[in-house]
TORSEGU-439451 format. One record per atom (N, C-alpha, C): residue number from 0; residue in one letter; atom name; x, y, z. Coordinates in Angstrom, 1 decimal. Example, Ala and Ser with C-alpha at 12.3 -4.5 7.8 and 13.67 -1.06 7.14 Angstrom:
2
resi  resn  name  X  Y  Z
0  a  N  13.2  -5.7  7.8 .
0  a  CA  12.3  -4.5  7.8 .
0  a  C  13.2  -3.3  7.8 .
1  s  N  12.8  -2.2  7.1 .
1  s  CA  13.7  -1.1  7.1 .
1  s  C  12.9  0.0  7.9 .
% end
This chain:
126
resi  resn  name  X  Y  Z
0  m  N  -25.1  -18.5  -56.4 .
0  m  CA  -25.1  -17.9  -55.2 .
0  m  C  -24.1  -18.5  -54.2 .
1  v  N  -24.0  -19.8  -54.2 .
1  v  CA  -23.1  -20.6  -53.3 .
1  v  C  -21.7  -20.3  -53.8 .
2  r  N  -21.5  -20.2  -55.1 .
2  r  CA  -20.2  -19.9  -55.7 .
2  r  C  -19.7  -18.6  -55.3 .
3  s  N  -20.5  -17.6  -55.2 .
3  s  CA  -20.2  -16.2  -54.8 .
3  s  C  -19.8  -16.2  -53.3 .
4  f  N  -20.5  -17.0  -52.5 .
4  f  CA  -20.2  -17.1  -51.1 .
4  f  C  -18.9  -17.7  -50.8 .
5  v  N  -18.5  -18.8  -51.6 .
5  v  CA  -17.3  -19.4  -51.4 .
5  v  C  -16.1  -18.5  -51.8 .
6  i  N  -16.3  -17.7  -52.9 .
6  i  CA  -15.3  -16.8  -53.3 .
6  i  C  -15.1  -15.7  -52.3 .
7  a  N  -16.2  -15.2  -51.7 .
7  a  CA  -16.1  -14.2  -50.7 .
7  a  C  -15.4  -14.7  -49.4 .
8  a  N  -15.8  -16.0  -49.0 .
8  a  CA  -15.2  -16.6  -47.9 .
8  a  C  -13.7  -16.8  -48.1 .
9  a  N  -13.3  -17.2  -49.3 .
9  a  CA  -11.9  -17.4  -49.6 .
9  a  C  -11.1  -16.1  -49.6 .
10  i  N  -11.7  -15.0  -49.9 .
10  i  CA  -11.0  -13.7  -49.8 .
10  i  C  -11.0  -13.2  -48.4 .
11  v  N  -12.1  -13.3  -47.6 .
11  v  CA  -12.2  -12.7  -46.3 .
11  v  C  -11.6  -13.6  -45.2 .
12  l  N  -11.6  -14.9  -45.4 .
12  l  CA  -11.2  -15.8  -44.3 .
12  l  C  -9.8  -15.6  -43.8 .
13  p  N  -8.8  -15.5  -44.7 .
13  p  CA  -7.4  -15.3  -44.2 .
13  p  C  -7.3  -14.0  -43.4 .
14  y  N  -7.9  -12.9  -43.8 .
14  y  CA  -7.9  -11.7  -43.0 .
14  y  C  -8.6  -11.9  -41.6 .
15  a  N  -9.7  -12.6  -41.6 .
15  a  CA  -10.4  -12.8  -40.4 .
15  a  C  -9.6  -13.7  -39.4 .
16  i  N  -8.9  -14.7  -39.9 .
16  i  CA  -8.0  -15.5  -39.1 .
16  i  C  -6.9  -14.7  -38.5 .
17  f  N  -6.3  -13.8  -39.4 .
17  f  CA  -5.2  -12.9  -38.9 .
17  f  C  -5.7  -12.0  -37.8 .
18  k  N  -6.9  -11.4  -37.9 .
18  k  CA  -7.4  -10.5  -36.9 .
18  k  C  -7.7  -11.2  -35.6 .
19  v  N  -8.3  -12.4  -35.7 .
19  v  CA  -8.6  -13.1  -34.5 .
19  v  C  -7.4  -13.4  -33.7 .
20  r  N  -6.3  -13.9  -34.4 .
20  r  CA  -5.1  -14.2  -33.7 .
20  r  C  -4.4  -12.9  -33.1 .
21  q  N  -4.6  -11.8  -33.8 .
21  q  CA  -4.0  -10.6  -33.3 .
21  q  C  -4.7  -10.1  -32.1 .
22  v  N  -6.0  -10.2  -32.1 .
22  v  CA  -6.8  -9.8  -30.9 .
22  v  C  -6.5  -10.7  -29.7 .
23  r  N  -6.4  -12.0  -29.9 .
23  r  CA  -6.0  -12.9  -28.9 .
23  r  C  -4.7  -12.6  -28.3 .
24  a  N  -3.7  -12.3  -29.1 .
24  a  CA  -2.4  -12.0  -28.6 .
24  a  C  -2.4  -10.7  -27.8 .
25  v  N  -3.2  -9.7  -28.2 .
25  v  CA  -3.2  -8.5  -27.4 .
25  v  C  -3.9  -8.8  -26.1 .
26  r  N  -5.0  -9.6  -26.1 .
26  r  CA  -5.6  -9.9  -24.8 .
26  r  C  -4.7  -10.7  -23.9 .
27  r  N  -3.9  -11.6  -24.4 .
27  r  CA  -3.0  -12.4  -23.5 .
27  r  C  -1.9  -11.4  -22.9 .
28  a  N  -1.4  -10.5  -23.8 .
28  a  CA  -0.4  -9.6  -23.2 .
28  a  C  -1.0  -8.7  -22.2 .
29  h  N  -2.3  -8.2  -22.4 .
29  h  CA  -2.9  -7.4  -21.4 .
29  h  C  -3.2  -8.1  -20.1 .
30  e  N  -3.6  -9.4  -20.2 .
30  e  CA  -3.8  -10.2  -19.0 .
30  e  C  -2.5  -10.4  -18.2 .
31  a  N  -1.5  -10.7  -19.0 .
31  a  CA  -0.2  -10.9  -18.3 .
31  a  C  0.3  -9.6  -17.6 .
32  s  N  0.1  -8.4  -18.2 .
32  s  CA  0.5  -7.2  -17.6 .
32  s  C  -0.4  -7.0  -16.3 .
33  l  N  -1.7  -7.3  -16.4 .
33  l  CA  -2.5  -7.2  -15.2 .
33  l  C  -2.1  -8.1  -14.1 .
34  r  N  -1.7  -9.3  -14.4 .
34  r  CA  -1.1  -10.2  -13.4 .
34  r  C  0.1  -9.7  -12.8 .
35  s  N  1.0  -9.1  -13.6 .
35  s  CA  2.3  -8.6  -13.0 .
35  s  C  2.0  -7.4  -12.2 .
36  d  N  1.0  -6.6  -12.6 .
36  d  CA  0.7  -5.4  -11.8 .
36  d  C  0.1  -5.8  -10.4 .
37  s  N  -0.8  -6.8  -10.5 .
37  s  CA  -1.4  -7.3  -9.2 .
37  s  C  -0.3  -7.9  -8.3 .
38  d  N  0.7  -8.6  -8.9 .
38  d  CA  1.8  -9.1  -8.0 .
38  d  C  2.6  -8.0  -7.4 .
39  s  N  2.9  -6.9  -8.1 .
39  s  CA  3.6  -5.8  -7.5 .
39  s  C  2.7  -5.0  -6.5 .
40  e  N  1.4  -5.0  -6.8 .
40  e  CA  0.5  -4.3  -5.8 .
40  e  C  0.4  -5.1  -4.5 .
41  s  N  0.4  -6.5  -4.7 .
41  s  CA  0.3  -7.3  -3.5 .
41  s  C  1.6  -7.1  -2.6 .
42  k  N  2.7  -6.9  -3.2 .
42  k  CA  3.9  -6.6  -2.4 .
42  k  C  3.8  -5.3  -1.7 .
43  v  N  3.2  -4.3  -2.4 .
43  v  CA  3.0  -3.0  -1.7 .
43  v  C  2.0  -3.1  -0.6 .
44  d  N  0.9  -3.9  -0.9 .
44  d  CA  -0.1  -4.1  0.1 .
44  d  C  0.4  -4.8  1.4 .
45  q  N  1.5  -5.5  1.3 .
45  q  CA  2.1  -6.2  2.4 .
45  q  C  2.8  -5.2  3.3 .
46  l  N  3.2  -4.1  2.8 .
46  l  CA  3.9  -3.1  3.6 .
46  l  C  3.0  -2.3  4.4 .
47  p  N  3.4  -1.9  5.6 .
47  p  CA  2.5  -1.2  6.5 .
47  p  C  2.2  0.2  6.0 .
48  a  N  1.0  0.7  6.3 .
48  a  CA  0.7  2.1  5.8 .
48  a  C  0.8  3.1  7.0 .
49  l  N  1.3  4.3  6.7 .
49  l  CA  1.4  5.3  7.7 .
49  l  C  0.0  5.7  8.2 .
50  e  N  -1.0  5.6  7.4 .
50  e  CA  -2.3  5.9  7.9 .
50  e  C  -2.8  5.0  9.0 .
51  t  N  -2.3  3.7  8.9 .
51  t  CA  -2.7  2.7  10.0 .
51  t  C  -1.9  3.1  11.3 .
52  v  N  -0.7  3.5  11.2 .
52  v  CA  0.1  3.8  12.3 .
52  v  C  -0.5  5.0  13.0 .
53  i  N  -0.8  6.0  12.2 .
53  i  CA  -1.4  7.3  12.8 .
53  i  C  -2.8  6.9  13.4 .
54  g  N  -3.5  6.0  12.8 .
54  g  CA  -4.8  5.6  13.3 .
54  g  C  -4.7  4.9  14.7 .
55  d  N  -3.5  4.3  14.9 .
55  d  CA  -3.3  3.6  16.2 .
55  d  C  -3.0  4.6  17.3 .
56  i  N  -2.8  5.8  17.0 .
56  i  CA  -2.4  6.8  18.1 .
56  i  C  -3.6  7.0  19.0 .
57  g  N  -4.8  6.9  18.5 .
57  g  CA  -6.0  7.0  19.4 .
57  g  C  -5.9  5.9  20.5 .
58  f  N  -5.5  4.7  20.1 .
58  f  CA  -5.4  3.6  21.1 .
58  f  C  -4.3  3.9  22.1 .
59  v  N  -3.2  4.5  21.6 .
59  v  CA  -2.1  4.9  22.4 .
59  v  C  -2.5  5.9  23.5 .
60  v  N  -3.3  6.9  23.0 .
60  v  CA  -3.8  7.9  24.0 .
60  v  C  -4.7  7.2  25.1 .
61  d  N  -5.6  6.3  24.7 .
61  d  CA  -6.4  5.6  25.7 .
61  d  C  -5.5  4.8  26.7 .
62  e  N  -4.5  4.1  26.1 .
62  e  CA  -3.7  3.3  27.0 .
62  e  C  -2.8  4.2  27.9 .
63  a  N  -2.3  5.3  27.4 .
63  a  CA  -1.5  6.2  28.2 .
63  a  C  -2.3  6.9  29.3 .
64  s  N  -3.6  7.2  29.0 .
64  s  CA  -4.4  7.8  30.0 .
64  s  C  -4.8  6.8  31.1 .
65  r  N  -4.9  5.5  30.8 .
65  r  CA  -5.2  4.5  31.8 .
65  r  C  -3.9  4.1  32.6 .
66  n  N  -2.8  3.9  31.9 .
66  n  CA  -1.6  3.4  32.5 .
66  n  C  -0.5  4.3  32.7 .
67  g  N  -0.7  5.6  32.3 .
67  g  CA  0.4  6.6  32.5 .
67  g  C  1.4  6.5  31.4 .
68  g  N  1.4  5.6  30.5 .
68  g  CA  2.3  5.5  29.3 .
68  g  C  1.9  4.4  28.4 .
69  a  N  2.3  4.4  27.2 .
69  a  CA  2.0  3.4  26.2 .
69  a  C  3.1  3.4  25.2 .
70  m  N  3.1  2.3  24.4 .
70  m  CA  4.1  2.2  23.3 .
70  m  C  3.4  2.1  21.9 .
71  l  N  4.1  2.8  21.0 .
71  l  CA  3.6  2.8  19.6 .
71  l  C  4.8  2.2  18.8 .
72  v  N  4.4  1.2  17.9 .
72  v  CA  5.4  0.6  17.0 .
72  v  C  5.3  1.3  15.7 .
73  v  N  6.3  1.9  15.1 .
73  v  CA  6.3  2.4  13.8 .
73  v  C  7.2  1.4  12.9 .
74  p  N  6.5  0.6  12.1 .
74  p  CA  7.2  -0.4  11.3 .
74  p  C  8.2  0.2  10.3 .
75  h  N  9.2  -0.6  9.9 .
75  h  CA  10.1  -0.3  8.9 .
75  h  C  9.4  -0.3  7.6 .
76  d  N  9.8  0.4  6.6 .
76  d  CA  9.3  0.5  5.2 .
76  d  C  7.8  0.8  5.2 .
77  v  N  7.5  1.9  5.8 .
77  v  CA  6.1  2.4  5.9 .
77  v  C  5.8  3.0  4.5 .
78  t  N  4.5  2.9  4.1 .
78  t  CA  4.1  3.5  2.8 .
78  t  C  3.1  4.6  3.1 .
79  v  N  3.1  5.6  2.2 .
79  v  CA  2.2  6.7  2.3 .
79  v  C  1.5  6.7  1.0 .
80  s  N  0.2  6.5  1.0 .
80  s  CA  -0.6  6.4  -0.3 .
80  s  C  -0.1  5.3  -1.2 .
81  d  N  0.2  4.2  -0.6 .
81  d  CA  0.7  3.0  -1.3 .
81  d  C  2.0  3.3  -2.0 .
82  r  N  2.8  4.2  -1.5 .
82  r  CA  4.2  4.4  -2.1 .
82  r  C  5.2  4.4  -1.0 .
83  p  N  6.3  3.9  -1.2 .
83  p  CA  7.4  3.9  -0.1 .
83  p  C  7.7  5.3  0.3 .
84  a  N  7.8  5.5  1.6 .
84  a  CA  8.1  6.8  2.2 .
84  a  C  9.5  6.9  2.8 .
85  d  N  10.0  8.0  2.8 .
85  d  CA  11.3  8.3  3.4 .
85  d  C  11.1  8.2  4.9 .
86  p  N  12.0  7.5  5.6 .
86  p  CA  11.9  7.3  7.1 .
86  p  C  11.9  8.6  7.8 .
87  l  N  12.6  9.6  7.3 .
87  l  CA  12.6  11.0  8.0 .
87  l  C  11.2  11.6  7.9 .
88  i  N  10.5  11.5  6.8 .
88  i  CA  9.2  12.0  6.6 .
88  i  C  8.2  11.3  7.5 .
89  v  N  8.3  10.0  7.6 .
89  v  CA  7.5  9.1  8.4 .
89  v  C  7.6  9.6  9.9 .
90  d  N  8.9  9.7  10.3 .
90  d  CA  9.2  10.1  11.7 .
90  d  C  8.6  11.5  12.0 .
91  a  N  8.7  12.4  11.1 .
91  a  CA  8.2  13.8  11.3 .
91  a  C  6.6  13.7  11.4 .
92  l  N  6.0  13.0  10.5 .
92  l  CA  4.5  12.9  10.5 .
92  l  C  4.0  12.2  11.8 .
93  v  N  4.7  11.1  12.2 .
93  v  CA  4.3  10.4  13.4 .
93  v  C  4.4  11.3  14.6 .
94  r  N  5.6  12.0  14.7 .
94  r  CA  5.8  12.9  15.9 .
94  r  C  4.8  14.0  15.9 .
95  d  N  4.5  14.5  14.7 .
95  d  CA  3.5  15.6  14.7 .
95  d  C  2.1  15.1  15.1 .
96  a  N  1.7  13.9  14.7 .
96  a  CA  0.4  13.3  15.1 .
96  a  C  0.4  13.1  16.6 .
97  l  N  1.6  12.6  17.2 .
97  l  CA  1.7  12.4  18.6 .
97  l  C  1.5  13.7  19.4 .
98  a  N  2.2  14.8  18.9 .
98  a  CA  2.1  16.1  19.6 .
98  a  C  0.7  16.6  19.5 .
99  r  N  0.0  16.4  18.4 .
99  r  CA  -1.4  16.9  18.3 .
99  r  C  -2.3  16.1  19.2 .
100  s  N  -1.9  14.9  19.6 .
100  s  CA  -2.7  14.1  20.5 .
100  s  C  -2.3  14.3  22.0 .
101  n  N  -1.4  15.3  22.2 .
101  n  CA  -0.9  15.6  23.6 .
101  n  C  -0.1  14.4  24.1 .
102  l  N  0.7  13.8  23.3 .
102  l  CA  1.6  12.7  23.7 .
102  l  C  3.0  13.2  23.4 .
103  v  N  3.9  12.8  24.3 .
103  v  CA  5.3  13.1  24.1 .
103  v  C  6.1  11.8  24.2 .
104  v  N  7.1  11.7  23.3 .
104  v  CA  7.9  10.5  23.2 .
104  v  C  9.0  10.6  24.4 .
105  t  N  9.0  9.6  25.2 .
105  t  CA  9.9  9.6  26.3 .
105  t  C  11.1  8.6  26.1 .
106  a  N  10.9  7.6  25.2 .
106  a  CA  12.0  6.7  24.9 .
106  a  C  11.7  6.2  23.5 .
107  e  N  12.8  5.8  22.9 .
107  e  CA  12.8  5.2  21.5 .
107  e  C  13.7  4.1  21.4 .
108  l  N  13.2  3.0  20.8 .
108  l  CA  14.0  1.7  20.8 .
108  l  C  13.8  1.1  19.4 .
109  d  N  14.9  0.7  18.8 .
109  d  CA  14.8  0.0  17.5 .
109  d  C  14.7  -1.5  17.8 .
110  s  N  13.7  -2.1  17.0 .
110  s  CA  13.5  -3.5  17.2 .
110  s  C  13.3  -4.1  15.8 .
111  p  N  13.3  -5.4  15.6 .
111  p  CA  13.1  -6.0  14.3 .
111  p  C  11.7  -5.6  13.7 .
112  e  N  10.7  -5.4  14.5 .
112  e  CA  9.4  -5.0  14.0 .
112  e  C  9.4  -3.5  13.5 .
113  g  N  10.2  -2.7  14.1 .
113  g  CA  10.3  -1.3  13.7 .
113  g  C  10.8  -0.5  14.9 .
114  r  N  10.5  0.8  14.9 .
114  r  CA  10.9  1.7  16.0 .
114  r  C  9.8  1.6  17.0 .
115  v  N  10.1  1.4  18.3 .
115  v  CA  9.2  1.4  19.3 .
115  v  C  9.3  2.7  20.1 .
116  l  N  8.2  3.5  20.1 .
116  l  CA  8.2  4.8  20.8 .
116  l  C  7.4  4.6  22.1 .
117  e  N  8.0  4.9  23.2 .
117  e  CA  7.3  5.0  24.5 .
117  e  C  6.8  6.4  24.7 .
118  c  N  5.5  6.5  24.9 .
118  c  CA  4.8  7.8  24.9 .
118  c  C  4.1  7.9  26.3 .
119  t  N  4.0  9.2  26.7 .
119  t  CA  3.2  9.5  27.9 .
119  t  C  2.4  10.8  27.5 .
120  l  N  1.3  11.0  28.2 .
120  l  CA  0.5  12.2  28.0 .
120  l  C  1.3  13.4  28.4 .
121  l  N  1.1  14.5  27.7 .
121  l  CA  1.9  15.7  28.0 .
121  l  C  1.6  16.3  29.3 .
122  s  N  0.4  16.1  29.8 .
122  s  CA  0.0  16.7  31.1 .
122  s  C  0.7  15.9  32.3 .
123  t  N  1.0  14.6  32.1 .
123  t  CA  1.7  13.8  33.1 .
123  t  C  3.2  14.1  33.2 .
124  t  N  3.7  14.7  32.1 .
124  t  CA  5.2  14.9  32.1 .
124  t  C  5.6  16.2  32.8 .
125  r  N  4.6  17.1  33.0 .
125  r  CA  5.0  18.4  33.6 .
125  r  C  4.8  18.4  35.0 .
% end
């Protein structure tokens, strides 16, 4: 019986070693790809999201109603759904959101942080 076990182990053991090494190599490659994906995602995560800029419009409305005007900073390299967006699309979406909030852009200035839009309430400009 021991002799049969040794013969079976001698036949199966090389294949088992080969498969274990193959599985380990695939796991290492998969983990490396996950690390590189997380690195690229962290770079995208560092970019400002358009959703955040549009969410800030509510604060701009409050500030404009209290002080007669407020400023909104639209950062450079804004993302939409975690993807880089064309600046013209970002500008159109921000201006549309401002118009829906009864804000009008009275001045625009480029700065290192992004475009600074000075806004006033539509009712105060008429």
